[in-house]
C-alpha positions as CSV (number, residue, x, y, z in Angstrom):
1,M,-18.6,22.0,-24.4
2,S,-16.9,23.8,-21.6
3,T,-14.9,27.1,-21.8
4,L,-12.6,27.2,-18.8
5,I,-11.1,30.7,-19.6
6,P,-13.9,32.8,-21.1
7,A,-11.7,35.9,-21.4
8,L,-9.8,34.2,-24.2
9,S,-12.9,34.1,-26.4
10,N,-12.7,37.9,-26.9
11,P,-9.3,38.8,-25.6
12,T,-8.2,42.3,-24.7
13,A,-5.0,44.1,-23.8
14,K,-5.6,43.6,-20.0
15,P,-2.6,41.9,-18.3
16,A,-3.2,38.2,-17.7
17,L,0.1,36.9,-16.4
18,R,3.2,38.6,-15.0
19,F,6.5,37.0,-13.9
20,G,8.9,39.8,-13.0
21,D,9.4,42.0,-16.1
22,Q,7.8,39.4,-18.3
23,S,4.0,39.7,-19.0
24,L,1.3,38.6,-21.4
25,T,-2.0,40.3,-22.0
26,Y,-5.1,38.2,-22.6
27,A,-4.7,38.8,-26.4
28,E,-1.1,37.7,-26.3
29,L,-1.9,34.7,-24.2
30,A,-4.6,33.7,-26.6
31,D,-2.1,33.9,-29.5
32,V,0.8,32.2,-27.8
33,A,-1.3,29.4,-26.2
34,G,-3.3,29.0,-29.3
35,A,-0.2,28.4,-31.4
36,L,1.1,25.8,-28.9
37,A,-2.4,24.1,-28.7
38,A,-2.3,23.6,-32.5
39,E,0.7,21.3,-32.0
40,L,-1.1,19.1,-29.4
41,T,-3.4,16.2,-30.1
42,P,-6.8,16.2,-28.3
43,G,-7.0,13.4,-25.8
44,R,-3.2,12.7,-25.9
45,R,-1.5,13.2,-22.6
46,V,1.4,15.7,-22.4
47,A,3.9,16.3,-19.6
48,V,5.1,19.7,-18.6
49,W,8.4,20.4,-16.8
50,A,6.5,22.6,-14.3
51,T,9.0,25.3,-13.3
52,P,7.6,28.5,-11.7
53,T,7.7,30.3,-15.0
54,M,5.6,31.9,-17.7
55,E,6.3,28.9,-19.9
56,T,4.4,26.5,-17.5
57,C,1.4,28.8,-17.5
58,V,1.3,28.9,-21.3
59,A,1.6,25.1,-21.4
60,L,-1.4,24.8,-19.0
61,V,-3.6,27.1,-21.1
62,A,-2.5,25.4,-24.4
63,A,-3.3,21.9,-23.0
64,L,-6.7,23.1,-21.8
65,L,-7.5,24.6,-25.2
66,A,-6.4,21.5,-27.1
67,G,-8.1,19.1,-24.8
68,A,-4.8,17.3,-24.1
69,P,-4.6,16.0,-20.5
70,L,-1.6,17.7,-18.8
71,V,0.7,15.9,-16.4
72,P,2.7,18.5,-14.3
73,V,6.1,17.2,-13.3
74,N,7.8,18.6,-10.2
75,P,11.4,19.5,-11.3
76,K,12.6,18.2,-7.9
77,T,11.2,14.7,-8.4
78,G,13.7,11.9,-7.9
79,E,14.7,9.5,-10.6
80,R,12.7,6.5,-9.4
81,E,9.5,8.5,-8.8
82,L,9.9,10.3,-12.1
83,A,10.3,7.0,-14.0
84,H,7.1,5.8,-12.4
85,I,5.1,8.9,-13.3
86,V,6.3,8.8,-16.9
87,G,5.7,5.1,-17.2
88,D,2.3,5.3,-15.6
89,S,0.9,8.3,-17.5
90,E,2.6,7.5,-20.8
91,P,2.7,11.1,-22.1
92,G,3.1,11.5,-25.9
93,L,5.5,14.4,-25.5
94,V,7.0,16.8,-22.9
95,L,6.6,20.6,-22.9
96,A,9.5,22.5,-21.5
97,E,11.4,25.8,-21.7
98,P,13.6,25.6,-24.8
99,D,16.9,25.6,-22.7
100,A,15.7,23.4,-19.9
101,Q,17.9,20.4,-19.1
102,L,15.6,17.4,-18.6
103,P,16.3,14.2,-16.7
104,D,16.6,11.0,-18.7
105,A,13.0,9.8,-18.2
106,L,11.7,12.9,-19.8
107,A,14.6,13.5,-22.2
108,A,13.6,10.2,-23.9
109,L,10.2,11.6,-24.9
110,P,9.5,13.8,-28.0
111,R,9.9,17.4,-26.9
112,T,8.2,20.7,-27.8
113,G,9.7,23.9,-26.6
114,I,7.3,26.5,-25.1
115,D,7.6,29.8,-26.9
116,T,6.2,32.8,-25.1
117,A,6.8,35.2,-28.0
118,P,3.7,36.1,-30.2
119,P,3.5,33.8,-33.3
120,S,3.8,35.3,-36.8
121,T,0.5,33.6,-37.8
122,M,-2.6,33.9,-35.6
123,L,-4.7,30.7,-35.4
124,P,-8.3,30.4,-34.3
125,L,-8.7,28.9,-30.9
126,P,-9.8,25.2,-30.9
127,A,-13.1,24.3,-29.4
128,E,-12.7,23.1,-25.8
129,G,-13.6,19.6,-24.6
130,D,-16.5,18.1,-22.8
131,E,-16.8,18.8,-19.0
132,E,-16.0,15.2,-18.1
133,A,-12.9,15.1,-20.3
134,P,-9.6,14.8,-18.3
135,A,-7.9,18.2,-17.9
136,L,-5.0,17.4,-15.6
137,I,-3.4,14.3,-14.1
138,V,-1.7,15.3,-10.9
139,Y,0.4,12.8,-9.0
140,T,-0.2,12.6,-5.2
141,S,2.8,12.3,-2.8
142,G,2.0,8.7,-2.0
143,T,2.6,7.6,1.7
144,T,2.5,3.9,1.0
145,G,3.9,3.1,-2.4
146,P,4.4,5.0,-5.6
147,P,2.3,8.2,-6.3
148,K,-1.1,7.8,-7.8
149,G,-2.2,9.8,-10.9
150,T,-5.3,11.8,-9.9
151,V,-7.4,12.4,-13.0
152,L,-9.1,15.8,-12.7
153,P,-11.9,16.5,-15.2
154,R,-12.7,19.9,-16.6
155,R,-15.9,19.8,-14.6
156,A,-14.0,19.7,-11.3
157,L,-11.8,22.7,-12.1
158,A,-14.8,24.8,-13.1
159,T,-16.9,23.8,-10.1
160,T,-14.1,24.6,-7.6
161,L,-13.1,27.9,-9.1
162,D,-16.7,29.1,-9.4
163,A,-17.4,28.1,-5.8
164,L,-14.4,30.2,-4.7
165,R,-15.7,33.1,-6.8
166,D,-18.7,33.2,-4.5
167,A,-16.9,32.4,-1.2
168,W,-14.0,34.9,-1.8
169,Q,-16.0,37.6,-3.8
170,W,-13.3,37.0,-6.4
171,T,-13.7,39.3,-9.5
172,E,-11.9,40.4,-12.6
173,D,-10.6,43.4,-10.7
174,D,-8.4,41.2,-8.5
175,V,-4.7,40.8,-8.9
176,L,-3.5,37.6,-7.3
177,V,0.1,37.6,-5.8
178,H,1.7,34.2,-5.2
179,G,5.1,32.5,-5.2
180,L,3.9,28.9,-5.0
181,P,5.2,26.0,-7.1
182,L,3.3,25.2,-10.3
183,F,3.2,21.4,-10.2
184,H,0.4,21.2,-7.6
185,V,-3.3,22.1,-7.6
186,H,-2.7,25.0,-5.2
187,G,-0.2,26.9,-7.3
188,L,-1.4,25.8,-10.7
189,I,-5.2,25.5,-10.6
190,L,-6.1,27.9,-7.9
191,G,-3.2,30.3,-8.4
192,I,-3.0,30.4,-12.2
193,L,-6.3,29.1,-13.6
194,G,-8.3,30.7,-10.9
195,P,-7.5,34.4,-11.8
196,L,-7.6,33.5,-15.6
197,R,-11.1,32.1,-15.2
198,R,-12.2,35.3,-13.5
199,G,-10.6,37.5,-16.2
200,G,-8.2,38.9,-13.6
201,T,-4.4,39.1,-13.3
202,V,-1.7,36.8,-11.8
203,R,1.4,38.3,-10.5
204,H,3.8,35.4,-9.7
205,L,6.9,36.2,-7.7
206,G,9.0,33.4,-9.3
207,R,10.3,32.6,-5.8
208,F,8.6,33.6,-2.5
209,S,10.2,36.3,-0.4
210,T,8.6,38.8,2.1
211,D,10.2,41.7,0.1
212,G,8.5,40.3,-3.1
213,V,5.2,40.1,-1.3
214,R,5.5,43.6,0.0
215,R,6.4,45.1,-3.3
216,A,3.6,43.3,-5.1
217,L,1.0,44.3,-2.6
218,E,2.3,47.9,-2.5
219,G,1.6,47.8,-6.3
220,D,-1.7,46.6,-7.6
221,G,-1.9,43.2,-5.8
222,T,-5.2,42.6,-4.0
223,M,-5.0,39.0,-2.9
224,L,-2.2,36.8,-1.6
225,F,-2.0,32.9,-1.7
226,G,0.5,31.2,0.5
227,V,1.2,28.1,2.6
228,P,2.0,28.1,6.3
229,T,5.8,28.1,5.9
230,M,5.4,31.4,3.9
231,Y,3.1,32.9,6.5
232,H,5.4,31.9,9.2
233,R,8.2,33.9,7.6
234,I,5.8,36.8,7.3
235,A,4.8,36.5,10.9
236,E,8.4,36.5,12.0
237,E,9.0,39.8,10.2
238,V,5.7,41.7,10.1
239,G,5.9,42.9,13.7
240,T,9.1,44.9,13.1
241,D,8.6,45.8,9.4
242,G,6.1,48.6,9.1
243,R,6.1,48.6,5.3
244,L,5.3,44.9,5.2
245,A,2.6,45.3,7.7
246,K,1.0,48.2,5.8
247,A,1.2,46.3,2.5
248,L,-0.6,43.3,4.0
249,A,-3.1,45.5,5.7
250,G,-4.1,46.9,2.3
251,A,-4.7,43.5,0.7
252,R,-8.3,42.5,0.1
253,L,-7.8,38.9,1.0
254,L,-4.9,36.8,2.4
255,V,-5.5,33.0,1.9
256,S,-3.6,30.1,3.4
257,G,-3.8,26.5,2.4
258,S,-2.1,23.1,1.8
259,A,-1.6,22.6,5.5
260,A,-2.9,24.0,8.8
261,L,-1.8,27.5,9.7
262,P,-0.6,27.6,13.3
263,V,-2.9,29.8,15.4
264,H,0.2,31.6,16.8
265,D,1.2,32.8,13.3
266,H,-2.4,33.8,12.5
267,E,-2.6,35.9,15.6
268,R,0.8,37.6,15.1
269,I,-0.1,38.7,11.6
270,A,-3.5,39.9,12.7
271,A,-2.0,41.9,15.6
272,A,0.5,43.7,13.2
273,T,-1.9,44.2,10.2
274,G,-5.5,44.0,11.3
275,Q,-5.9,41.3,8.7
276,R,-7.2,37.9,9.5
277,I,-6.1,35.2,7.1
278,V,-8.7,33.1,5.3
279,E,-8.1,29.3,5.6
280,R,-9.5,26.8,3.2
281,Y,-9.4,23.0,2.9
282,G,-8.9,20.8,-0.1
283,M,-7.0,17.9,-1.6
284,T,-5.7,16.9,-5.0
285,E,-8.6,14.4,-5.4
286,T,-11.3,16.9,-4.4
287,L,-9.8,20.3,-5.1
288,M,-11.5,22.7,-2.7
289,N,-14.0,21.5,-0.1
290,T,-14.5,24.2,2.5
291,S,-13.4,27.8,3.1
292,V,-13.8,30.7,5.5
293,R,-15.8,33.2,3.5
294,A,-14.5,36.7,2.7
295,D,-17.6,38.1,4.4
296,G,-17.6,35.5,7.2
297,E,-15.9,35.2,10.6
298,R,-12.2,34.4,10.2
299,R,-11.8,32.1,13.1
300,P,-8.2,30.9,13.7
301,G,-7.8,27.1,13.5
302,T,-10.9,26.6,11.3
303,V,-11.3,26.0,7.6
304,G,-14.8,27.4,7.4
305,L,-17.9,25.9,5.8
306,P,-18.5,23.6,2.9
307,L,-18.3,25.4,-0.5
308,D,-21.3,25.7,-2.7
309,G,-22.1,22.3,-4.3
310,V,-19.9,20.3,-1.8
311,E,-21.6,17.9,0.6
312,L,-19.5,17.1,3.7
313,R,-20.0,14.7,6.5
314,I,-17.9,13.4,9.4
315,V,-18.1,9.7,10.1
316,D,-16.9,7.6,13.1
317,E,-14.7,4.5,12.9
318,D,-17.7,2.4,11.8
319,G,-18.5,4.7,9.0
320,R,-21.6,6.1,10.7
321,P,-22.2,9.9,10.4
322,V,-21.3,11.9,13.5
323,K,-24.3,14.1,14.3
324,A,-22.7,16.1,17.1
325,W,-21.5,19.5,16.1
326,D,-19.8,20.2,19.5
327,G,-16.2,21.1,18.5
328,E,-15.0,18.0,20.3
329,T,-16.3,14.8,18.6
330,V,-13.8,13.7,15.9
331,G,-14.3,11.7,12.8
332,E,-13.1,11.3,9.2
333,I,-14.2,13.8,6.6
334,Q,-16.1,12.4,3.6
335,V,-17.2,14.6,0.7
336,R,-19.1,14.3,-2.5
337,G,-19.9,16.7,-5.3
338,R,-18.9,17.9,-8.8
339,N,-15.5,19.0,-7.4
340,L,-14.2,15.4,-7.2
341,F,-11.7,13.6,-9.4
342,T,-12.7,10.9,-11.8
343,E,-10.3,8.1,-10.9
344,Y,-6.7,7.2,-10.1
345,L,-5.1,6.5,-13.4
346,N,-4.6,2.7,-14.0
347,R,-5.7,2.0,-10.4
348,P,-9.3,0.8,-10.4
349,D,-8.6,-0.9,-7.0
350,A,-7.4,2.3,-5.4
351,T,-10.3,4.3,-6.9
352,A,-12.9,1.8,-5.5
353,E,-11.2,1.8,-2.1
354,A,-11.2,5.6,-1.9
355,F,-15.0,5.8,-2.0
356,D,-17.8,4.9,0.5
357,G,-20.7,4.7,-1.9
358,G,-20.6,8.1,-3.6
359,W,-18.6,9.7,-0.7
360,F,-14.8,10.2,-1.0
361,R,-12.9,9.1,2.1
362,T,-10.4,12.0,2.7
363,G,-8.4,10.4,5.5
364,D,-8.6,13.8,7.3
365,I,-9.9,13.9,10.8
366,A,-12.0,16.9,11.9
367,T,-14.6,18.2,14.3
368,R,-17.4,20.7,13.6
369,D,-18.3,23.7,15.7
370,P,-21.9,24.3,16.6
371,D,-22.3,26.8,13.7
372,G,-20.9,24.2,11.2
373,Y,-17.3,25.5,10.9
374,V,-14.9,22.6,10.3
375,R,-11.7,22.2,12.3
376,I,-9.1,19.8,10.9
377,V,-7.2,17.9,13.6
378,G,-5.0,15.8,11.5
379,R,-4.6,12.8,9.2
380,K,-6.2,9.6,10.1
381,A,-3.0,7.7,9.6
382,T,-0.6,10.0,11.4
383,D,-2.4,12.6,13.5
384,I,-4.9,10.7,15.7
385,I,-3.2,9.4,18.9
386,K,-5.1,6.9,21.0
387,S,-3.7,7.3,24.5
388,G,-5.1,6.2,27.8
389,G,-8.6,5.6,26.3
390,Y,-8.7,9.1,24.6
391,K,-8.6,9.9,20.9
392,I,-6.3,13.0,20.7
393,G,-5.7,15.2,17.7
394,A,-2.0,16.1,17.2
395,G,-2.9,19.5,15.7
396,E,-4.3,21.1,18.8
397,I,-1.2,20.1,20.8
398,E,1.1,21.5,18.1
399,N,-0.7,24.8,18.2
400,V,-0.3,25.1,22.0
401,L,3.4,24.2,21.8
402,L,3.9,26.9,19.2
403,E,2.5,29.4,21.7
404,H,5.6,28.7,23.9
405,P,8.1,31.6,23.4
406,D,11.0,29.2,23.0
407,V,9.4,26.9,20.4
408,A,10.2,27.7,16.8
409,E,8.6,24.6,15.2
410,A,6.6,21.7,16.6
411,A,5.3,18.4,15.4
412,V,3.4,15.8,17.5
413,T,3.2,12.1,16.8
414,G,2.3,8.9,18.8
415,E,4.4,5.9,19.5
416,S,3.6,2.6,21.0
417,D,3.3,2.4,24.8
418,D,2.6,-0.7,26.9
419,D,0.5,1.2,29.5
420,L,-1.2,4.0,27.4
421,G,-1.5,2.2,24.1
422,E,0.2,5.2,22.5
423,R,2.2,8.0,24.2
424,I,2.4,11.5,22.8
425,V,5.8,12.5,21.4
426,A,6.7,16.2,20.7
427,W,9.3,17.0,18.1
428,I,10.7,20.5,18.8
429,V,12.9,23.0,17.0
430,P,13.9,25.3,19.8
431,G,14.0,29.1,19.6
432,A,16.5,31.3,21.4
433,R,16.8,28.8,24.2
434,T,16.0,25.1,24.5
435,P,13.1,24.7,26.9
436,G,13.0,21.8,29.3
437,E,10.9,18.7,28.6
438,Q,8.8,19.1,31.8
439,E,8.4,22.8,31.0
440,L,6.7,21.9,27.7
441,A,4.6,19.1,29.2
442,D,3.3,21.5,31.9
443,H,2.6,24.2,29.3
444,V,0.4,21.8,27.3
445,A,-1.3,20.4,30.4
446,R,-2.2,24.0,31.6
447,Q,-3.7,25.0,28.2
448,L,-5.4,21.8,27.3
449,S,-5.6,18.9,29.8
450,P,-3.1,16.6,31.5
451,H,-3.8,13.6,29.3
452,K,-2.8,15.7,26.2
453,R,0.7,16.5,27.5
454,P,3.7,15.1,25.7
455,R,5.3,12.2,27.5
456,V,8.5,12.4,25.3
457,V,10.1,15.5,23.8
458,R,12.7,15.2,21.1
459,F,14.7,18.2,19.9
460,R,15.8,18.7,16.3
461,E,17.5,21.4,14.2
462,S,14.6,21.2,11.6
463,L,11.5,19.3,10.8
464,P,11.1,17.4,7.4
465,R,8.7,19.2,5.0
466,N,7.8,18.8,1.4
467,D,7.8,21.5,-1.3
468,M,4.4,22.8,-0.2
469,G,5.5,23.2,3.4
470,K,3.6,20.1,4.8
471,L,5.2,18.2,7.7
472,M,6.4,14.8,6.6
473,K,5.7,13.0,9.9
474,R,6.5,9.6,8.6
475,E,10.1,10.7,8.4
476,L,10.1,11.6,12.1
477,R,9.3,8.0,12.9
């Protein structure tokens, strides 16, 4: 048997969850979630309309208590994708806020309203499930075809969160601040279940804003979770906002994930606050794989070392392990450990294809520094450009472009070229002025090397991103 939230076994009046003026202590959370859990059937999947609210958090805890696999649904999901998720996962019912207006695919299911008020009758908490039992089914974004349902067992959740306890020196005294969505592993598992497993407190902003971050960290907040788009907004303001800089400087830990944090933003925040952001690396299928440690060197552009219990290797195009830790030799990351998912729901073919023996093929391309630090250079499918006989990572070019004073956003892709094989294309959102194409090419050539300069520059008003702030490069093509 596996208890994912030990603090619910002997709950106290300590705050567990806060959303604005709404809060639940551990004792109240045990009562509210326990009452909802009593309405769920162990092993029977349930969907949750995963808004950034207290109700979503109660649904998560109730499903874990009941042993009912939870399917978080992004409220922005389109009709076709939502129909696929519902048809593929076949939830027995949907959990939602009582007044939420649900789309047709969910409205057709039996519905249970999520009540955050303490029940009149207190029920004993159910015994939790086996560690291999499914806890969540999270649908990936899907680059080629419909999203796949990633089945995450209780064992993977506990393994990842306990490894982060060690890496981040995470304790019950920490108050985590975040404004992330709650349909993804970053916001829901790390951001909600992580503090609850430690017996700490979550302070969710409802919606991210730099003012909200400042106020929370001026209060009792000790940690901040964010994605690069959030930290970019912070970097834009922190140099001229003394109160924001002071609040960030007082935090115990600032953590960025879900995509690479541009080095330029990392350095701007460090200059204003003295704080260096901790980056980590994970995926829906693996949860967390690596992190910079709280007591380790916070080196911009790296995602640190493998977490406790995670084995990581980098392999070449023939699947042979790359032995060189030189910061230059690139290959695909493969991982194995108790942090991995069980399967893609209803997709034995895709599950088998995802593994090389016991190693999960991440599709992410990286190098390792001599001391073992991992540097992600991009996705195998979109971020490795083979140009003129060189294999070039898009990420390092993007970081250099972002150092140019007139570049607000940058993305780098490759496109077919009769002479080079692929030519490097830079997609630029300009700043106060629009820089010249040759100016940008020369800027990259000076900082890196001539073969890494963009051959084509295309200017745009914005770059396509998903809800987690990740660049959607396939839309650029």
